[in-house]
C-alpha positions as CSV (number, residue, x, y, z in Angstrom):
1,H,90.4,79.7,77.2
2,N,93.4,81.2,75.1
3,R,95.6,78.4,75.8
4,Q,92.9,75.6,74.0
5,L,92.9,77.6,71.0
6,F,96.4,77.7,70.8
7,R,96.8,74.2,68.6
8,P,98.3,72.9,65.0
9,N,96.2,73.4,61.9
10,I,97.2,71.0,59.3
11,E,96.0,71.1,55.5
12,I,96.5,68.3,53.6
13,S,96.4,68.1,49.6
14,F,98.1,65.2,47.3
15,T,100.1,66.5,44.6
16,K,102.1,65.3,41.3
17,E,103.2,68.5,39.4
18,N,100.6,70.6,40.8
19,K,98.2,70.3,43.6
20,I,95.7,67.6,42.6
21,F,93.3,66.7,45.7
22,D,93.0,68.6,48.9
23,N,90.3,69.8,51.1
24,K,87.8,72.0,48.9
25,L,87.9,69.3,46.0
26,A,87.1,66.9,48.7
27,I,83.7,69.7,49.9
28,L,83.6,69.8,46.2
29,L,82.7,65.7,45.7
30,H,80.8,66.0,49.3
31,V,78.5,68.6,47.5
32,I,78.2,67.1,44.5
33,E,77.2,63.5,45.8
34,Y,74.5,65.1,47.9
35,D,72.6,67.5,45.7
36,G,73.2,65.2,42.3
37,T,74.8,67.9,40.4
38,V,78.2,69.5,40.0
39,K,76.3,73.2,38.8
40,S,74.2,73.3,42.4
41,A,77.4,72.2,43.7
42,C,79.4,75.4,42.7
43,E,76.7,77.6,43.5
44,K,76.8,76.1,47.3
45,M,80.6,76.7,46.9
46,G,80.8,80.1,45.6
47,I,83.1,78.5,42.9
48,S,82.8,79.2,39.1
49,Y,81.2,76.0,36.7
50,S,84.2,75.7,34.7
51,K,87.1,76.0,37.7
52,A,85.5,72.9,39.0
53,W,85.5,70.9,36.0
54,H,88.7,72.0,35.7
55,M,89.8,70.6,39.5
56,L,87.9,67.5,38.6
57,S,89.5,67.0,34.8
58,D,92.6,67.6,36.5
59,F,92.8,64.8,39.2
60,E,91.1,62.2,36.8
61,E,93.9,63.0,34.2
62,N,96.4,62.8,36.7
63,L,95.6,59.6,38.3
64,G,93.4,57.4,35.5
65,F,90.5,57.4,36.6
66,E,86.8,59.2,37.0
67,L,85.5,60.7,40.4
68,I,82.4,61.9,39.2
69,D,79.4,59.6,37.0
70,R,77.9,62.4,34.7
71,C,74.4,62.0,33.2
72,A,74.1,64.7,30.9
73,G,71.1,67.4,30.9
74,G,67.9,67.6,28.6
75,E,64.5,68.7,29.7
76,S,64.7,67.0,33.2
77,G,68.1,68.6,33.4
78,G,71.2,66.7,34.1
79,A,72.8,64.5,37.2
80,S,76.0,64.0,38.7
81,R,77.0,60.8,41.4
82,L,80.2,60.2,42.9
83,T,81.9,56.5,40.8
84,P,82.6,53.8,43.0
85,K,86.3,54.8,43.0
86,G,85.6,58.6,44.0
87,K,83.7,57.6,47.2
88,K,86.4,55.6,47.8
89,L,89.0,58.0,47.4
90,L,86.9,60.6,49.3
91,D,86.9,58.3,52.4
92,K,90.0,57.0,52.2
93,Y,91.4,60.9,52.3
94,E,89.5,61.6,54.9
95,D,90.4,59.0,57.2
96,Y,94.1,59.3,56.4
97,C,93.5,63.4,56.9
98,N,91.9,62.3,60.6
99,Q,94.5,60.1,61.3
100,V,97.8,62.8,60.4
101,R,95.9,65.3,62.3
102,H,95.2,63.5,65.4
103,F,99.3,62.4,65.3
104,A,99.8,65.6,65.0
105,E,97.4,67.1,68.0
106,E,99.6,64.5,70.4
107,C,102.8,65.9,68.8
108,F,102.4,69.3,69.1
109,N,100.7,68.5,72.9
110,Y,104.4,66.8,73.7
111,C,106.6,68.9,71.9
112,I,105.0,72.4,72.2
113,K,102.0,72.9,74.6
114,E,103.4,70.7,77.8
115,N,106.4,73.2,77.3
116,F,104.6,76.2,77.7
């Protein structure tokens, strides 16, 4: 049982000068898409509203496209959804992460696990 727990742990992020996209932002995008508001997503994730907007704005500024379609609040409240490019990026990021993790697992099994 303990031998099965011994495995690689891969964390993937995209950077320019600083980290601009990682698993935390990916989760935030999923929750925004599911809940329909940034505010609700922040509450569920336990991050501040300003931090979430900073993460989103930093990414959008660095790569030059919007992740979120914003609809200003009002009497019925605001709403947010992923843009088509935002959805595509999220899908491709997850596909990339799955492939890297699969490769890491195979490499780990060959290089480490089989030898100990």
